[in-house]
C-alpha angles and dihedrals in degrees: 000000000000090000089052091050092048089048091055091047093053092044090053092047092051090048091053091049094050091048091051095047091050092051093049091045088053089060096069150335091253090054089053094049092047092049088046091053095048094048091049090052092047091050087049092054093049094051090051091050087056093193127154106294094016092124091052094048089049090049092050090049091049093048085054092054090051090054091046093051090050092059105114125226093235087065092063097076098050093042091052092050095049090048091049089049093050092050093046091051094046090051090050091049088050090051094049092047089055097046110102112248111259120245097008096114 
């Protein structure tokens, strides 16, 4: 049961990481290029380490590189607007949470 729970946790973390990378990649070509370079570097390190599972990890990193490369430029504007909206809404929520409650003196 513990291994199943660990598998679920790892899968969830990987899903969040992929979603984050895709969102960042959609922001600009420079972001995509930087992410691609970093993933390539990590895949090279994993291959050098040659540990159990290294081939699977390298394959996963290279698949992520493929996904990042396939993000289209026309997604950039929408993703940037969505990210900006979420950040503004989050900032507004923080401000309202810190504001003293009116009439509770």
